[in-house]
C-alpha positions in Angstrom: 32.8 66.9 270.1 31.5 66.3 266.6 31.7 70.0 265.9 35.3 70.1 267.1 36.2 67.1 264.9 34.6 68.7 261.9 36.5 72.0 262.4 39.8 70.2 262.9 39.1 68.2 259.7 38.3 71.3 257.7 41.4 73.2 258.9 43.6 70.2 258.1 42.1 70.0 254.7 42.7 73.7 254.0 46.3 73.4 255.3 46.9 70.4 253.0 45.4 72.1 249.9 47.5 75.2 250.7 50.6 73.2 251.1 50.1 71.4 247.8 49.4 74.8 246.0 52.7 76.1 247.4 54.6 73.1 246.4 53.1 73.3 242.8 54.0 77.0 242.6 57.6 76.3 243.8 57.9 73.6 241.2 56.8 75.9 238.4 59.1 78.7 239.6 62.0 76.3 239.8 61.3 75.1 236.2 61.5 78.8 235.1 64.7 79.3 237.0 66.3 76.3 235.3 65.7 77.9 231.9 68.7 80.2 232.7 70.9 77.2 232.3 69.5 76.4 228.9 70.2 79.9 227.4 72.7 78.5 224.9 70.0 76.1 223.6 66.8 78.2 223.6 68.4 81.7 223.2 68.6 84.7 225.6 65.3 86.3 224.5 63.4 83.2 225.5 65.2 82.9 228.8 64.3 86.6 229.5 60.6 85.7 229.1 61.0 83.0 231.9 62.9 85.4 234.1 60.1 87.9 233.8 57.7 85.3 235.2 59.8 85.0 238.2 59.9 88.8 238.7 56.2 89.1 238.6 55.7 86.2 241.1 55.0 86.7 244.8 57.9 84.4 245.9 60.6 86.8 247.1 63.6 84.5 246.6 62.6 83.6 243.1 61.6 87.2 242.3 65.1 88.4 243.4 66.8 85.7 241.4 64.7 86.9 238.3 65.9 90.5 238.7 69.5 89.3 239.1 69.4 87.0 236.1 67.7 89.5 233.8 70.2 92.3 234.7 73.1 89.9 234.1 71.8 88.7 230.7 71.0 92.2 229.4 74.5 93.4 230.5 76.1 90.4 228.9 74.3 90.8 225.6 74.8 94.6 225.5 71.1 95.2 225.7 69.7 98.4 227.2 69.1 98.0 230.9 67.8 100.3 233.6 70.5 99.8 236.2 68.9 101.9 238.9 65.6 100.0 238.7 67.2 96.6 239.0 69.6 97.8 241.8 66.7 99.3 243.8 64.6 96.1 243.4 67.4 93.8 244.4 68.3 95.9 247.4 64.7 95.9 248.4 64.0 92.1 248.1 67.4 90.5 248.8 67.6 91.4 252.5 64.1 89.8 253.0 65.4 86.3 252.0 66.1 84.2 255.1 69.5 82.5 255.2 68.3 79.0 255.8 68.9 75.6 254.2 65.8 75.8 251.9 67.2 79.1 250.5 70.9 78.2 250.2 70.8 77.3 246.5 68.9 80.3 245.2 70.8 82.8 247.4 74.1 81.3 246.1 72.9 81.6 242.5 71.7 85.1 243.1 74.9 86.3 244.6 77.0 84.7 241.7 74.8 86.5 239.2 75.2 89.8 241.0 79.0 89.3 241.1 79.1 88.4 237.4 77.2 91.5 236.4 79.5 93.8 238.3 82.5 92.0 236.9 81.2 92.7 233.3 80.7 96.3 234.2 84.3 96.4 235.3 83.5 96.9 238.9 85.6 94.1 240.5 85.5 95.4 244.1 81.7 95.2 244.1 81.9 91.8 242.3 84.2 90.4 245.0 81.8 91.4 247.8 79.0 89.4 246.2 81.3 86.4 245.5 82.5 86.3 249.1 78.8 86.2 250.2 78.2 83.4 247.8 81.2 81.5 249.3 79.8 81.9 252.8 76.5 80.3 251.6 78.3 77.5 249.8 80.3 76.7 253.0 77.2 76.8 255.1 75.5 74.3 252.7 78.7 72.2 252.5 78.1 72.1 248.8 81.4 70.9 247.2 80.3 71.8 243.6 79.4 75.4 244.5 82.5 75.8 246.8 84.7 74.9 243.8 82.7 77.2 241.5 83.0 80.2 243.8 86.6 79.7 244.6 87.3 79.8 240.9 85.3 83.1 240.5 87.1 84.6 243.4 90.4 83.7 241.9 89.4 85.5 238.7 88.2 88.6 240.5 91.6 88.9 242.3 93.0 89.1 238.8 90.7 92.0 237.9 91.7 94.1 241.0 95.4 93.4 240.2 96.2 90.9 243.0 97.7 88.4 240.5 99.6 86.3 243.1 96.4 85.9 245.0 94.6 85.0 241.9 97.0 82.2 240.9 97.2 80.9 244.5 93.4 80.8 244.8 93.0 78.9 241.5 95.8 76.4 242.3 94.1 75.9 245.7 90.8 75.2 243.8 92.6 72.6 241.7 93.9 70.9 244.8 90.4 71.0 246.3 89.1 69.4 243.2 91.6 66.6 243.4 90.7 66.0 247.1 87.0 65.8 246.3 87.2 64.1 243.0 85.0 61.1 244.0 82.4 63.3 245.6 82.2 65.5 242.5 81.8 62.6 240.2 80.9 63.9 236.7 81.1 67.5 238.0 84.8 67.0 238.5 85.8 67.6 234.9 83.3 70.5 234.4 84.9 72.4 237.3 88.4 71.4 236.4 87.8 72.7 232.8 86.6 76.1 234.2 89.5 76.4 236.7 92.2 75.5 234.2 90.9 77.9 231.7 90.7 80.6 234.3 94.3 80.0 235.4 95.5 80.1 231.9 93.9 83.5 231.4 95.4 84.8 234.7 98.9 83.7 233.5 98.3 85.8 230.4 97.5 88.8 232.6 100.7 88.1 234.6 102.7 88.2 231.3 101.1 91.6 230.4 101.5 93.3 233.7 104.7 91.7 235.1 107.4 92.4 232.5 106.6 90.0 229.7 108.2 86.8 231.1 107.6 84.1 228.5 107.3 81.5 231.3 103.8 82.9 232.1 102.7 82.2 228.5 104.1 78.7 228.6 102.1 78.0 231.7 99.0 79.5 230.0 99.5 77.3 226.9 100.0 74.3 229.2 96.6 74.9 230.8 94.7 75.3 227.6 96.4 72.5 225.6 95.9 70.1 228.6 92.2 70.7 228.3 92.1 70.0 224.6 94.4 66.9 224.8 92.4 65.2 227.7 89.5 63.4 226.1 87.9 62.9 229.5 86.8 66.6 229.3 84.3 65.7 226.6 84.2 69.3 225.4 80.9 70.7 223.9 81.4 72.8 220.7 80.9 76.0 222.8 83.6 75.0 225.3 85.9 74.1 222.5 85.3 77.5 220.9 86.2 79.3 224.2 89.4 77.4 224.5 90.3 78.3 220.9 89.6 81.9 221.8 91.9 81.5 224.8 94.7 79.9 222.7 94.3 82.7 220.2 94.8 85.3 222.9 97.9 83.6 224.2 99.6 83.2 220.8 98.7 86.8 220.1 100.7 87.8 223.2 103.6 85.7 221.9 103.3 87.7 218.7 102.6 84.5 216.7 99.7 86.2 214.9 99.2 83.6 212.2 98.7 81.0 214.8 96.5 83.3 216.9 94.3 84.1 213.8 93.8 80.5 213.1 92.4 79.7 216.6 90.3 82.9 216.5 88.8 82.0 213.1 87.9 78.5 214.4 86.1 80.0 217.4 84.4 82.6 215.1 82.7 79.8 213.0 80.9 78.4 216.1 80.0 81.8 217.6 78.6 82.9 214.3 76.5 79.8 214.2 75.2 80.3 217.7 74.9 84.1 217.4 76.2 84.6 220.9 76.8 88.4 220.9 79.0 88.7 223.8 81.4 86.0 222.5 81.2 87.4 219.0 82.1 90.9 220.5 85.3 89.5 222.0 86.4 87.4 219.0 85.8 90.2 216.5 88.0 92.5 218.7 90.8 90.0 219.1 90.7 89.2 215.4 90.9 92.8 214.6 93.9 93.5 216.8 95.7 90.4 215.4 95.2 91.4 211.9 96.3 95.0 212.8 99.5 93.6 214.2 99.9 91.5 211.0 99.5 94.7 209.1 96.5 93.3 207.2 94.5 96.4 207.6 91.6 95.5 205.5 90.8 92.4 207.5 91.6 94.3 210.7 89.0 97.1 209.9 86.4 94.4 208.7 86.5 92.8 212.1 86.7 95.9 214.2 83.7 97.4 212.5 81.8 94.3 213.5 82.0 95.2 217.2 80.4 98.6 216.3 77.4 96.7 214.9 77.1 94.5 217.9 77.4 97.4 220.4 74.8 99.5 218.5 74.2 101.8 221.5 77.8 102.8 221.5 78.0 102.2 225.2 81.7 102.7 225.9 84.0 99.9 227.2 87.7 99.3 226.9 87.5 97.2 223.8 85.3 99.7 222.0 87.7 102.5 222.9 90.7 100.6 221.7 89.0 99.7 218.5 88.7 103.4 217.7 92.4 103.7 218.4 93.4 100.9 216.1 91.2 102.2 213.3 92.6 105.7 213.7 96.2 104.3 213.5 95.3 102.4 210.3 93.9 105.5 208.6 97.0 107.3 209.6 99.2 104.7 208.1 97.1 104.7 204.9 97.2 108.4 204.6 93.4 108.9 205.2 93.9 112.0 207.4 90.3 113.0 207.6 89.2 109.5 208.6 92.0 109.3 211.2 90.9 112.7 212.6 87.3 111.4 212.8 88.2 108.2 214.7 90.6 110.2 217.0 87.5 112.1 218.2 85.7 108.9 218.7 88.5 107.4 220.7 88.9 110.6 222.9 85.2 110.6 223.7 85.0 106.9 224.4 88.3 106.9 226.5 87.1 109.9 228.6 84.0 107.9 229.6 85.7 104.6 230.3 88.5 106.3 232.3 85.9 108.0 234.6 85.3 104.6 236.1 87.5 104.7 239.2 88.1 101.0 238.9 89.8 101.5 235.6 92.0 104.5 236.5 95.1 102.3 236.9 94.5 100.4 233.7 94.1 103.6 231.6 97.3 105.3 232.6 99.2 103.8 229.7 96.3 104.6 227.3 96.5 108.3 228.4 100.1 108.5 227.2 99.0 106.6 224.0 96.1 109.0 223.5 98.3 112.1 223.9 100.8 110.7 221.4 98.2 109.8 218.8 96.5 113.2 219.2 99.7 115.0 218.5 100.5 112.9 215.4 97.0 113.1 213.9 96.6 116.8 214.6 100.0 117.6 213.0 99.1 115.6 209.8 95.5 116.9 209.8 96.6 120.5 209.8 99.3 119.9 207.2 96.6 118.1 205.1 94.2 120.9 205.5 96.9 123.3 204.3 97.5 121.3 201.2 93.8 120.8 200.6 93.3 124.5 200.7 95.9 125.1 198.0 94.6 122.2 195.8 91.1 123.5 196.2 92.2 126.9 195.0 93.9 125.6 192.0 90.8 123.5 191.1 88.7 126.5 191.5 90.9 128.4 189.0 90.8 125.5 186.5 87.0 125.3 187.0 86.7 128.8 185.5 88.2 127.8 182.2 86.0 127.4 179.2 86.9 123.7 178.7 85.7 122.7 182.1 82.5 124.7 181.9 81.8 122.9 178.5 82.6 119.6 179.9 80.5 120.2 183.1 77.4 121.1 181.0 77.8 118.1 178.9 78.1 115.8 181.9 75.2 117.4 183.5 73.0 116.8 180.4 74.1 113.2 180.2 73.4 112.7 183.9 70.0 114.3 183.7 69.1 112.0 180.8 70.3 108.9 182.6 68.3 109.9 185.7 65.2 110.5 183.7 65.6 107.0 182.1 66.0 105.4 185.5 63.1 107.3 187.1 60.9 106.5 184.1 61.7 102.8 184.4 60.9 102.9 188.1 57.5 104.4 187.6 56.6 102.7 184.3 54.5 99.6 184.8 55.6 96.6 182.8 54.9 97.0 179.1 53.0 93.8 179.1 50.2 95.5 181.0 49.6 97.7 177.9 49.2 94.7 175.7 47.0 92.6 178.0 44.3 92.7 175.3 46.6 90.9 172.9 46.9 87.8 175.3 44.5 85.3 173.9 45.2 82.5 176.3 42.8 82.9 179.3 45.1 81.1 181.7 48.0 83.4 180.7 45.8 86.5 181.4 45.1 85.1 184.9 48.8 84.6 185.6 49.6 88.1 184.3 46.8 89.5 186.6 48.4 87.5 189.5 51.8 89.0 188.7 50.3 92.5 188.6 48.8 91.9 192.0 52.2 90.7 193.4 53.8 93.9 192.0 51.0 96.2 193.4 51.1 94.7 196.9 55.0 94.6 196.8 55.0 90.9 197.7 58.3 90.7 195.8 60.0 92.6 198.7 59.2 89.8 201.2 61.9 87.4 202.3 59.8 84.3 201.3 59.3 85.5 197.7 60.6 82.9 195.3 59.3 81.0 192.3 57.5 78.4 194.3 55.7 80.8 196.6 54.9 83.2 193.8 53.3 80.3 191.8 51.4 79.1 194.9 50.1 82.6 195.5 48.9 83.1 191.9 47.4 79.5 191.8 49.7 77.9 189.2 52.7 75.7 189.1 56.5 76.9 188.8 57.0 75.6 185.4 54.0 77.4 183.9 54.8 80.5 185.8 58.4 80.6 184.5 57.2 80.0 181.0 54.7 83.0 181.1 57.3 85.3 182.6 59.8 84.3 179.9 57.2 84.8 177.1 55.7 88.1 178.2 58.3 89.6 180.4 61.3 88.6 178.2 63.3 87.5 181.3 63.7 84.6 183.7 62.2 84.7 187.3 65.5 85.8 188.9 65.8 88.7 186.5 62.1 89.6 187.0 62.6 89.7 190.8 65.7 91.9 190.5 63.9 94.1 188.0 61.0 94.8 190.4 63.2 95.3 193.4 65.8 97.5 191.8 62.9 99.7 190.3 61.3 99.9 193.7 64.6 101.1 195.3 65.3 103.6 192.5 61.8 105.0 193.0 62.3 105.4 196.7 65.8 106.9 196.4 64.4 109.4 194.0 61.7 110.6 196.2 63.0 110.2 199.8 66.0 112.2 200.7 66.2 110.5 204.2 66.6 107.1 202.6 69.5 108.5 200.4 71.4 108.9 203.7 71.3 105.3 204.5 74.1 102.8 204.2 74.3 100.6 201.1 73.4 97.6 203.4 70.3 99.5 204.6 69.1 100.5 201.2 69.6 97.0 199.9 67.4 95.7 202.8 64.6 97.9 201.7 64.4 95.9 198.5 64.9 92.5 200.1 68.6 92.1 199.7 70.6 90.9 202.7 74.1 91.3 201.3 75.4 94.7 200.4 78.0 93.4 197.9 75.3 91.4 196.0 72.9 94.3 196.1 75.5 96.7 194.6 76.4 94.2 191.9 72.7 93.7 190.9 71.9 97.4 191.1 74.9 98.3 188.8 73.9 95.6 186.3 70.4 96.9 186.2 71.1 100.7 186.1 74.6 100.9 184.8 75.9 102.8 188.0 76.4 101.8 191.7 73.9 102.9 194.3 76.4 105.4 195.6 76.8 107.0 192.2 73.1 107.1 191.7 72.5 108.9 195.0 75.3 111.3 194.3 73.7 112.2 191.0 70.2 112.4 192.5 71.5 114.8 195.2 73.2 116.9 192.5 70.4 117.0 190.0 67.1 116.7 191.9 
């Protein structure tokens, strides 16, 4: 009997310990999962680290959620993602999750993420299938908040597949549902109402674009967005305020009130720049570029459209990227830059051909095909004409180049260029003159500081971002006042001039020896020397050398 009692006690203890361990593990996994909702605060890269912890866990529901969340975040932020790997993993683990009350929440959240990912990849039919599964889970759980959330998502996806009447009907139904359950939703009421109203406003914009341009749709859209801004009960966060500014900018742009549109876009841009949310910056730069294009401010239009190329570094084609190439091509055409127009036409054709292969986009790209054909005809005609005139001009220049005057002038310029290059290269390799006169420095402390400066120059510490007067003094073991005085006395310049002297000489030396670096952009070359701003770098380089970086490279390539 006693033996039986001991066995039972032992088994019970083991079971209890096991249960506690499982509860502890679930609690940790749930903490990691919650980090997804904190992505605006802690950053996407940090969230991905937590999602990876879910992926490597042995808990199937959380593992599946980790895969879905990671795929969504990488897609949203335009990061490289192995779609096949994630699809295979999700298809493997998702069916293993039992549809039971304890799994309702994580199943719902996983289906929502899968739907959102497919929506961003412009695959609305697949997104809808996941959203409908999420709706089934929400109804089973009788979860009012999630029912409202998924109803709103379904309303939007109807918009993407072109069922606009269904979309408006679904979103209005969601607003009614919200009102009927206002008390149960409590503080969630305004969160969901904000989302539904903003979605409805965007659908009205689509209605306007696809149903004949009836201004009533835009008035309805503006009513939705302004009602959000005017109702103080929404208590909008800076991010939500910026998203509404983006929506209002889009609506006024459709009304061709571009000055108003740009005003709202610029307000949203200030916040998105501060938070560095790449997906939002991608949208805002595109919309600003188009609005400036329509305002015929081509410099600002190109400035903003070029920003989306920087964000989408991989060049992965999407509708906005393809259209950006189109607008830039049109602007170069208008400005008479035919070679540039021809270059961007090829970019547009390539990007368009990839985007239009997506069967979901065939209907959307019919108009673009007409637009592409028309643009190609105009660019090709002007390009061929330009090539003809260029050939004639080139021939005349060649004849003139044979004249004695131009030969003399060419030789004279070549000699001056070589002399200037020799001076620059000599200054880049020449160590500061003060080193030759170290023996004339009687002050022992001054000698120590000079040695410290020599060490900074030798180790290229002046290229580091943290290099400043304070850090330099700290590294040498003196104070800023004394260091400034020594540099002024022996280097004959202040600290800022000294820093630029070292950096520009370093860049000159690299440009003169490395042909690969000479192919870099001005921004990239400046970053080699510790300059973050291309305009500032160009100004300092010209002040130091007498010519711009581009002119220097051009002469190096010609002479070296």
